[in-house]
C-alpha positions in Angstrom: 2.9 -14.9 0.9 1.8 -13.0 4.0 0.9 -15.9 5.6 4.3 -16.7 7.0 5.5 -16.9 10.8 7.6 -13.8 9.9 4.5 -11.7 9.1 3.2 -13.0 13.0 6.9 -11.9 14.3 7.6 -8.4 12.1 3.6 -7.6 13.0 4.2 -7.9 16.6 7.7 -5.7 16.4 5.8 -3.1 14.8 2.5 -3.5 17.5 5.6 -3.1 20.0 7.7 -0.4 18.4 4.5 1.8 17.4 1.7 1.1 20.0 3.1 0.2 23.4 5.5 3.4 23.9 2.1 5.0 24.5 1.3 2.3 27.4 4.8 2.1 29.2 6.5 5.0 30.1 9.8 5.0 29.6 10.9 6.7 32.9 9.8 9.1 36.1 11.3 12.9 37.1 12.0 13.4 40.5 8.8 15.4 40.3 6.8 12.0 39.5 6.0 13.0 36.2 6.3 9.8 33.9 8.1 10.5 30.8 6.9 8.3 27.3 8.5 7.9 24.1 6.3 10.8 22.6 7.3 13.1 25.0 10.9 13.3 23.2 10.8 14.0 19.6 14.0 11.6 18.6 13.4 9.1 20.7 9.5 8.9 19.4 11.0 9.3 16.0 13.1 6.8 16.1 10.4 4.4 17.3 8.4 5.5 14.6 11.2 4.5 11.8 10.9 1.2 13.4 7.7 0.3 12.8 7.7 1.7 9.7 10.5 -0.5 9.1 9.0 -3.5 10.3 5.7 -2.6 8.3 7.5 -2.2 4.9 9.5 -5.6 5.3 5.9 -6.9 6.1 5.3 -5.7 2.9 7.9 -6.7 0.8 7.2 -10.2 1.0 8.2 -11.1 -2.4 11.4 -10.0 -2.1 12.7 -11.9 1.0 16.6 -10.5 0.5 15.4 -6.8 0.7 12.9 -7.9 3.6 16.2 -9.6 5.4 17.7 -6.5 4.9 15.2 -4.2 6.2 15.1 -6.7 9.3 18.8 -6.3 10.0 18.5 -2.2 10.0 15.9 -2.4 12.1 17.8 -4.6 14.5 20.5 -2.1 14.2 18.3 0.9 15.0 16.8 -1.1 18.0 20.2 -2.0 19.2 21.0 2.3 19.2 17.8 3.0 20.5 18.4 0.4 23.3 21.9 2.4 23.8 20.5 5.8 24.1 18.2 4.6 26.9 21.1 2.7 28.6 23.5 5.6 28.2 20.4 8.4 29.7 19.6 6.4 32.6 23.4 5.3 33.7 25.1 8.7 32.7 23.3 11.0 34.2 25.0 12.2 37.4 22.7 12.3 40.2 19.7 11.1 38.6 19.0 14.2 37.4 16.4 13.8 35.0 15.9 9.9 35.4 14.6 9.4 38.9 12.5 5.7 38.5 13.2 3.5 35.4 10.0 2.5 33.5 9.6 -0.9 31.8 9.2 1.0 28.2 13.0 0.6 28.3 13.2 -2.6 27.5 10.7 -2.2 24.5 13.4 -2.5 22.0 14.9 -5.7 23.7 11.4 -7.1 22.9 11.9 -5.6 19.5 15.0 -7.1 18.6 13.9 -11.1 19.3 11.1 -10.5 17.4 12.8 -9.2 14.8 15.8 -12.0 15.2 12.8 -14.4 15.1 11.2 -13.0 11.9 14.8 -13.1 10.2 15.4 -16.4 11.2 12.2 -17.4 9.3 13.2 -15.7 6.2 16.5 -17.1 6.0 14.7 -20.2 6.2 12.4 -19.4 3.5 15.0 -18.5 1.6 17.2 -21.6 2.2 14.3 -23.7 1.0 13.9 -21.8 -2.4 17.7 -21.8 -2.5 17.2 -25.9 -2.2 13.8 -26.4 -4.8 15.9 -24.1 -7.7 19.0 -26.5 -7.4 17.0 -29.4 -8.4 15.5 -28.1 -11.3 
């Protein structure tokens, strides 16, 4: 059913991955130019894939196992995105590209938390259905 708590979590995760990337900057160049996620193609693509995975998990509400699997895949993608941000911000020598970190670097963390809560609720629903099936 669509009126479950995991739908709200997945919708919020899709909003973070697909909408807030336009609001919060990732970092600022030494020339005081704010860099957003849509300025770098591969980062933008990863955020959009994360949003699409969240929305497709919402639409798979009848198939809880595949919904759970899409949530796990999305968590892995967001961890990869977070690792990419950490690598780019910490490994650049002399801060040639990244002068000041923005709040947009933490968007994958918010998305990971929301996806973990959604997966927890999906697992709870799956366990409830299994317990009812045992009684039949």
